[in-house]
C-alpha positions in Angstrom: 16.1 3.4 -16.8 13.6 3.2 -13.9 11.0 5.9 -13.3 11.1 8.2 -10.3 8.5 8.4 -7.5 6.8 11.7 -7.7 5.9 14.2 -5.0 2.3 15.6 -5.0 1.7 18.8 -6.9 -0.8 21.5 -6.0 -1.5 25.1 -7.0 -3.3 26.7 -9.9 0.0 27.8 -11.5 0.8 24.2 -12.4 -2.7 23.3 -13.7 -2.3 22.3 -17.4 -3.1 24.9 -20.0 -4.0 22.1 -22.4 -4.3 18.3 -22.1 -5.3 16.0 -24.9 -4.5 12.8 -26.8 -2.7 13.2 -30.0 -3.1 10.6 -32.8 0.4 9.9 -34.1 -0.5 7.0 -36.3 0.4 3.3 -36.1 -2.5 2.8 -33.7 -0.8 5.0 -31.1 -2.5 8.0 -29.3 -0.1 9.9 -27.0 -1.1 12.0 -24.0 0.2 15.6 -24.2 -0.2 18.4 -21.8 1.2 22.0 -21.5 1.7 24.2 -18.5 2.9 27.7 -17.7 2.3 30.7 -19.9 1.4 30.5 -23.5 3.9 33.2 -24.5 6.7 31.7 -22.3 10.0 30.1 -23.3 9.2 26.8 -25.1 10.3 23.7 -23.3 9.6 20.0 -23.4 10.1 17.4 -20.6 11.0 13.8 -21.4 10.2 11.1 -18.9 12.3 8.1 -18.1 11.9 4.3 -18.3 11.3 3.8 -21.1 7.7 3.1 -20.2 7.0 5.2 -17.1 5.2 8.4 -18.0 5.1 12.0 -16.8 4.0 12.9 -13.3 2.4 16.1 -12.0 5.5 17.0 -10.1 7.5 17.2 -13.3 5.6 20.4 -14.1 7.3 22.0 -11.1 10.7 21.8 -12.6 9.8 24.8 -14.8 8.9 28.2 -13.5 5.3 28.7 -14.8 5.8 32.4 -15.0 8.7 31.9 -17.4 8.1 28.8 -19.5 5.6 27.2 -21.8 6.3 23.6 -21.1 5.0 20.5 -22.9 5.0 17.2 -21.1 3.9 14.0 -22.8 3.7 10.2 -22.2 5.7 8.3 -24.8 4.2 5.6 -26.9 2.7 2.8 -24.7 3.5 4.7 -21.5 1.5 6.4 -18.8 -1.8 7.8 -20.2 -1.0 7.1 -23.8 -3.0 4.5 -25.6 -3.0 1.6 -26.0 -1.0 1.2 -22.8 2.0 -1.1 -23.2 1.8 -1.3 -27.0 5.3 -2.1 -28.3 4.5 -2.4 -32.0 5.7 0.7 -33.9 7.4 1.8 -30.8 11.1 2.6 -31.4 13.4 5.5 -30.8 12.9 6.9 -34.3 9.1 6.8 -33.6 9.5 8.8 -30.4 11.7 11.4 -32.1 9.1 11.7 -34.9 6.4 12.1 -32.2 8.4 15.0 -30.6 8.5 16.7 -34.0 4.7 16.3 -34.4 4.2 17.8 -30.9 6.6 20.7 -31.6 4.8 21.6 -34.8 1.4 21.3 -33.1 2.5 24.0 -30.6 4.1 26.1 -33.2 7.5 26.2 -31.6 10.6 26.8 -33.8 12.9 25.8 -31.0 12.4 24.4 -27.5 14.5 23.7 -24.4 14.8 19.9 -24.1 14.9 18.4 -20.6 15.2 14.7 -19.6 16.7 12.3 -17.2 17.9 8.8 -17.5 16.0 7.3 -20.5 14.7 10.8 -20.9 18.3 11.9 -21.4 18.8 9.2 -24.0 15.8 10.5 -25.9 16.9 14.1 -25.4 20.3 13.4 -26.9 18.9 11.4 -29.8 16.3 14.0 -30.7 18.8 16.9 -30.4 21.3 15.1 -32.7 18.5 14.4 -35.2 17.1 18.0 -35.1 19.7 20.4 -33.6 18.1 23.3 -35.5 15.0 23.0 -33.3 16.8 22.8 -29.9 17.6 26.0 -28.0 19.2 24.3 -25.0 19.4 21.0 -23.2 19.2 19.9 -19.5 20.1 16.3 -18.7 20.0 14.4 -15.5 21.8 11.0 -15.2 23.2 10.5 -18.7 22.3 7.1 -20.3 23.5 6.2 -23.7 21.2 3.1 -24.0 24.1 0.7 -24.8 24.7 -3.0 -24.0 27.9 -2.1 -22.2 26.1 0.2 -19.7 23.5 -2.4 -18.9 26.1 -5.1 -18.6 28.1 -2.9 -16.1 25.0 -2.1 -14.0 23.5 -5.6 -13.7 26.6 -7.8 -14.0 29.2 -5.7 -12.3 27.8 -2.9 -10.2 24.9 -4.9 -8.8 26.9 -7.8 -7.4 29.7 -5.5 -6.2 27.4 -3.2 -4.1 24.5 -5.5 -3.3 25.6 -9.1 -3.4 22.5 -10.3 -1.6 20.2 -8.4 -4.0 22.1 -9.9 -6.9 21.3 -13.4 -5.6 17.7 -12.5 -5.3 17.6 -11.0 -8.8 19.2 -14.2 -10.3 16.9 -16.5 -8.3 14.1 -16.3 -11.0 16.5 -17.7 -13.6 17.6 -21.4 -13.9 21.3 -21.9 -13.2 21.9 -22.3 -17.0 20.9 -18.7 -17.7 22.7 -17.0 -14.9 26.1 -16.6 -16.5 24.6 -14.2 -19.1 21.4 -13.1 -17.5 20.4 -10.0 -19.5 19.1 -11.6 -22.7 17.3 -14.2 -20.6 15.6 -11.5 -18.5 14.5 -9.7 -21.6 13.1 -12.9 -23.2 11.3 -13.8 -20.0 9.9 -10.3 -19.3 8.4 -10.3 -22.8 7.0 -13.9 -22.7 3.3 -14.2 -23.0 3.0 -16.8 -20.2 2.4 -15.1 -16.8 4.2 -17.9 -15.0 7.3 -16.8 -17.0 7.0 -13.0 -17.1 5.7 -12.2 -13.6 8.8 -13.4 -11.7 11.1 -11.7 -14.2 9.2 -8.4 -14.2 9.1 -8.3 -10.4 12.8 -9.2 -10.0 13.9 -6.7 -12.6 11.6 -3.9 -11.4 12.5 -4.4 -7.8 16.2 -4.5 -8.4 16.2 -1.4 -10.5 14.1 0.4 -7.9 16.7 -0.3 -5.2 19.6 0.7 -7.4 17.9 4.0 -8.2 18.1 5.4 -4.7 21.1 6.5 -2.8 19.6 5.2 0.5 16.9 2.6 -0.3 14.5 1.5 2.4 15.2 -2.1 1.5 18.1 -3.8 -0.1 16.7 -7.3 -0.8 13.8 -8.7 -2.8 11.0 -10.7 -1.2 11.6 -13.9 -3.1 8.3 -15.4 -2.0 6.5 -12.5 -3.5 8.2 -12.6 -6.9 5.6 -15.1 -8.3 2.6 -13.3 -6.8 -0.2 -12.8 -9.3 -1.9 -10.1 -7.0 -0.9 -6.5 -6.4 0.6 -3.9 -8.8 3.2 -4.9 -11.3 6.2 -2.6 -12.0 5.3 -0.4 -15.0 8.6 -0.2 -16.9 10.2 -3.6 -17.3 8.3 -4.7 -20.4 9.1 -1.5 -22.3 12.6 -1.5 -21.1 13.1 -5.1 -22.2 11.7 -4.2 -25.6 14.0 -1.3 -26.1 17.1 -2.9 -24.5 16.7 -6.1 -26.5 17.0 -4.0 -29.7 19.9 -1.8 -28.4 17.5 1.1 -28.0 17.0 1.1 -31.8 20.4 2.8 -32.3 23.7 1.8 -33.8 26.5 1.1 -31.4 27.9 4.3 -29.7 25.5 6.5 -31.7 25.0 9.1 -29.1 28.7 9.5 -28.3 29.8 9.4 -32.0 27.3 12.1 -32.9 28.0 14.3 -29.9 29.6 16.9 -32.1 26.2 17.7 -33.6 25.3 19.3 -30.2 28.1 21.9 -30.3 26.6 25.4 -30.0 23.7 24.2 -27.9 24.0 25.3 -24.2 23.6 22.5 -21.7 23.8 21.6 -18.1 24.2 17.9 -17.1 23.0 17.2 -13.5 24.8 14.1 -12.1 24.4 12.3 -8.8 27.8 11.3 -7.4 26.7 7.8 -6.4 24.3 7.1 -9.3 24.7 3.3 -9.8 22.4 3.1 -12.8 23.9 6.0 -14.8 27.3 6.6 -13.2 29.3 9.9 -13.5 31.6 8.5 -16.1 28.8 8.8 -18.7 28.3 12.5 -18.1 32.0 13.2 -18.0 32.6 11.3 -21.3 29.8 13.2 -23.0 31.0 16.6 -21.8 34.5 15.8 -23.1 33.0 15.7 -26.6 30.5 18.5 -26.2 32.2 21.8 -25.4 28.9 23.6 -24.5 28.0 21.1 -21.8 28.6 21.8 -18.1 28.5 18.9 -15.6 27.1 19.7 -12.2 27.8 16.9 -9.6 25.3 16.5 -6.8 27.2 15.1 -3.8 25.6 12.5 -1.7 22.9 11.7 -4.4 22.2 8.7 -6.5 20.0 8.2 -9.6 16.6 9.4 -8.4 15.2 12.8 -9.2 14.1 12.7 -5.5 17.5 12.0 -4.0 18.7 14.9 -1.8 19.6 17.9 -3.9 18.9 16.5 -7.3 15.5 18.1 -7.9 16.7 21.5 -6.9 19.8 21.1 -9.1 17.6 20.3 -12.1 15.4 23.3 -11.5 18.4 25.6 -11.2 19.9 24.0 -14.4 16.7 24.7 -16.3 16.6 28.3 -15.2 20.3 28.8 -15.9 20.2 27.3 -19.4 17.1 29.4 -20.2 19.0 32.5 -19.2 21.6 31.8 -21.9 19.0 31.5 -24.7 18.9 34.1 -27.4 
């Protein structure tokens, strides 16, 4: 789901040890960096979106005196090249890229950390390669299913933000508003700017508002939705690509395969009022995964930067690391 707004980072301890572009084939070159100590506990951070990218502040989730952390921008995202490329860009491709990165650094196992879409990728990777996962920390569990997206945009959105829901639907003709999600995906991916710009701005703006427990605004500027100037939201096109294809997974894949995670220690950090990835997801996952502990952050929503969430993720990373053999 949507990316988080980062806080600035400073200090030599968080300066990358390495940073490079890694050719993973299919015309993709992904940006990879590492931080911490070269003999530290191996860890990898998975950003959200899909389509956002890692931020400097994400390095701060890991104690640089304790971890050797790898952060990378997924295919088509952030500093990876070509930016926005959706060809040969699927969940199995991202899992394969993680294995390429793991082997490049010589890690046998690593601690896998991700939030929102990063949690989706973390679960999918761990279920595909449990032998290479020492522990897992998730924030805001997202299974990448049609049902979740339906609930968010067709049930939760109009229930909590009816005015915003009207703004969101305003870019669609009346005939497309009864089942808006496939029409949004199609419009976001349309080559015509007159079609994709309003859809991208409406989707991105709505998702941004839903991601915060106390957003500064609760409505879209309808007049600005067709603007061809100013920055465009970074994630909607990649999200539409993945969501249109059910995140390149079979139905209920991550829940059905949860048993493959048994034996892997985990903490799931969950905002009580997360509208994008509600607590029911984390609760359902933990019910099938005996080694997972859910930690609720009261008064928080979806964003890593809602009150208490970032600190809870940092503590979860440290606590899971303490359980590693």
